[in-house]
C-alpha positions as a LaTeX table, in Angstrom:
\begin{tabular}{lrrr}
\hline
Residue & $x$ (\AA) & $y$ (\AA) & $z$ (\AA) \\
\hline
Met1 & 144.35 & 261.47 & 212.04 \\
Thr2 & 145.94 & 258.17 & 213.05 \\
Asn3 & 147.38 & 259.74 & 216.22 \\
Glu4 & 143.91 & 261.00 & 217.19 \\
Ile5 & 142.45 & 257.52 & 216.75 \\
Val6 & 145.25 & 255.99 & 218.84 \\
Ala7 & 144.80 & 258.64 & 221.55 \\
Phe8 & 141.05 & 258.02 & 221.60 \\
Ala9 & 141.58 & 254.26 & 221.90 \\
Gln10 & 144.10 & 254.74 & 224.70 \\
Ala11 & 141.73 & 257.01 & 226.60 \\
Lys12 & 138.92 & 254.45 & 226.29 \\
Ala13 & 141.25 & 251.67 & 227.44 \\
Lys14 & 142.42 & 253.68 & 230.46 \\
Thr15 & 138.87 & 254.40 & 231.56 \\
Ala16 & 137.92 & 250.75 & 231.13 \\
Val17 & 140.92 & 249.60 & 233.19 \\
Arg18 & 140.20 & 252.19 & 235.88 \\
Arg19 & 136.55 & 251.16 & 235.97 \\
Val20 & 137.61 & 247.56 & 236.68 \\
Ala21 & 140.68 & 248.21 & 238.85 \\
Val22 & 139.12 & 250.50 & 241.46 \\
Pro23 & 136.28 & 248.13 & 242.50 \\
Thr24 & 138.72 & 245.22 & 242.48 \\
Ala25 & 141.07 & 247.08 & 244.82 \\
Phe26 & 138.20 & 247.89 & 247.17 \\
Ala27 & 137.03 & 244.26 & 247.09 \\
Leu28 & 140.52 & 242.97 & 247.92 \\
Thr29 & 140.87 & 245.46 & 250.77 \\
Gly30 & 137.45 & 244.52 & 252.12 \\
Gly31 & 138.30 & 240.83 & 251.85 \\
Leu32 & 141.49 & 241.39 & 253.83 \\
Phe33 & 139.55 & 243.14 & 256.61 \\
Val34 & 137.00 & 240.32 & 256.66 \\
Leu35 & 139.86 & 237.84 & 256.98 \\
Phe36 & 141.29 & 239.75 & 259.95 \\
Ala37 & 137.84 & 239.95 & 261.54 \\
Leu38 & 137.33 & 236.20 & 261.16 \\
Ala39 & 140.76 & 235.51 & 262.66 \\
Gly40 & 139.85 & 237.72 & 265.62 \\
Leu41 & 136.51 & 235.97 & 266.06 \\
Phe42 & 138.10 & 232.53 & 266.00 \\
Ser43 & 140.76 & 233.55 & 268.50 \\
Ala44 & 138.06 & 235.05 & 270.76 \\
Leu45 & 136.09 & 231.79 & 270.48 \\
Phe46 & 139.20 & 229.82 & 271.40 \\
Phe47 & 140.01 & 231.97 & 274.45 \\
Trp48 & 136.36 & 231.83 & 275.55 \\
Met49 & 136.25 & 228.02 & 275.35 \\
Glu50 & 139.80 & 227.27 & 276.55 \\
Pro51 & 139.28 & 227.64 & 280.34 \\
Glu52 & 136.24 & 225.38 & 280.26 \\
His53 & 137.39 & 222.64 & 277.82 \\
Gly54 & 141.19 & 222.85 & 277.85 \\
Pro55 & 143.49 & 224.01 & 275.04 \\
Leu56 & 143.33 & 220.88 & 272.88 \\
Ala57 & 139.55 & 220.50 & 272.94 \\
Ala58 & 139.01 & 224.24 & 272.41 \\
Ser59 & 141.32 & 224.28 & 269.39 \\
Leu60 & 139.53 & 221.26 & 267.91 \\
Ile61 & 136.14 & 222.90 & 268.43 \\
Val62 & 137.32 & 226.13 & 266.78 \\
Ala63 & 138.78 & 224.13 & 263.85 \\
Ala64 & 135.48 & 222.23 & 263.46 \\
Val65 & 133.53 & 225.50 & 263.43 \\
Ala66 & 135.91 & 226.90 & 260.79 \\
Leu67 & 135.53 & 223.74 & 258.70 \\
Val68 & 131.72 & 223.87 & 258.85 \\
Leu69 & 131.72 & 227.55 & 257.88 \\
Ala70 & 134.06 & 226.82 & 254.96 \\
Leu71 & 131.81 & 224.01 & 253.75 \\
Leu72 & 128.78 & 226.30 & 253.99 \\
Ala73 & 130.65 & 228.96 & 252.02 \\
Phe74 & 131.46 & 226.51 & 249.21 \\
Leu75 & 128.02 & 224.90 & 249.18 \\
Pro76 & 126.53 & 227.24 & 246.51 \\
Leu77 & 129.40 & 226.37 & 244.17 \\
Ala78 & 128.59 & 222.68 & 244.43 \\
Phe79 & 124.89 & 223.04 & 243.66 \\
Arg80 & 124.76 & 225.82 & 241.07 \\
Arg81 & 122.67 & 225.33 & 237.98 \\
Gln82 & 124.28 & 223.74 & 234.97 \\
Thr83 & 123.98 & 225.70 & 231.76 \\
Pro84 & 122.41 & 223.65 & 228.99 \\
Pro85 & 124.71 & 222.80 & 226.10 \\
Pro86 & 124.27 & 224.93 & 223.00 \\
Pro87 & 122.15 & 223.40 & 220.26 \\
Pro88 & 124.08 & 221.77 & 217.43 \\
Pro89 & 124.62 & 224.00 & 214.40 \\
Asp90 & 122.30 & 223.58 & 211.47 \\
Pro91 & 124.10 & 221.61 & 208.71 \\
Met92 & 122.01 & 223.33 & 206.05 \\
Val93 & 123.69 & 226.68 & 206.71 \\
Ala94 & 127.14 & 225.18 & 206.17 \\
Gln95 & 126.02 & 223.59 & 202.89 \\
Phe96 & 124.39 & 226.84 & 201.81 \\
Val97 & 127.55 & 228.86 & 202.54 \\
Ser98 & 129.68 & 226.30 & 200.69 \\
Leu99 & 127.38 & 226.45 & 197.67 \\
Met100 & 127.46 & 230.26 & 197.69 \\
Ala101 & 131.27 & 230.27 & 197.86 \\
Arg102 & 131.51 & 227.98 & 194.86 \\
Thr103 & 129.05 & 229.94 & 192.73 \\
Ala104 & 130.11 & 233.49 & 193.73 \\
Pro105 & 132.80 & 233.96 & 191.03 \\
Asn106 & 130.24 & 233.21 & 188.30 \\
Leu107 & 127.64 & 235.75 & 189.49 \\
Ala108 & 127.06 & 239.24 & 188.20 \\
Pro109 & 127.41 & 242.12 & 190.74 \\
Lys110 & 123.66 & 242.47 & 191.30 \\
Gln111 & 123.26 & 238.74 & 191.81 \\
Leu112 & 126.22 & 238.76 & 194.19 \\
Ile113 & 124.59 & 241.49 & 196.29 \\
Val114 & 121.32 & 239.56 & 196.44 \\
Thr115 & 123.19 & 236.39 & 197.37 \\
Ala116 & 125.07 & 238.20 & 200.13 \\
Ala117 & 121.78 & 239.63 & 201.47 \\
Val118 & 120.16 & 236.18 & 201.50 \\
Leu119 & 123.21 & 234.74 & 203.22 \\
Gly120 & 123.12 & 237.52 & 205.84 \\
Val121 & 119.43 & 236.88 & 206.55 \\
Ala122 & 120.11 & 233.15 & 206.91 \\
Leu123 & 122.96 & 233.78 & 209.35 \\
Val124 & 120.88 & 236.24 & 211.39 \\
Leu125 & 118.00 & 233.78 & 211.63 \\
Thr126 & 120.38 & 230.99 & 212.64 \\
Gly127 & 122.09 & 233.18 & 215.23 \\
Arg128 & 118.78 & 234.31 & 216.68 \\
Gly129 & 117.79 & 230.71 & 217.34 \\
Gln130 & 121.07 & 229.94 & 219.16 \\
Lys131 & 120.86 & 232.78 & 221.70 \\
Lys132 & 117.95 & 231.19 & 223.54 \\
\hline
\end{tabular}
């Protein structure tokens, strides 16, 4: 039985890794081709501008164009929305849990079940308020 559980977990892990690895490999390959295309475009821009402006000016113009494109590519990272900080936890829940832990050994089994249910409801209500 244990071997079946381990085999099942390994199969799930392999499919999860394959599901992530294949798109990542395609993205890296595509990124490499985009890099080669950009290098070709910049060299074509240099050779197009070099006879008219000279080699030094043409290389500076191509470098300036590359710098502007890099700044435009990083612009969304600079101005993305900040996530609001999570609300502070309710101190009443911590006091309630501490009180329950201290009184639990003195409770009968039925009272312990009711206490656990009340504690579960309190934690669910607290967790529901924090997801927003």
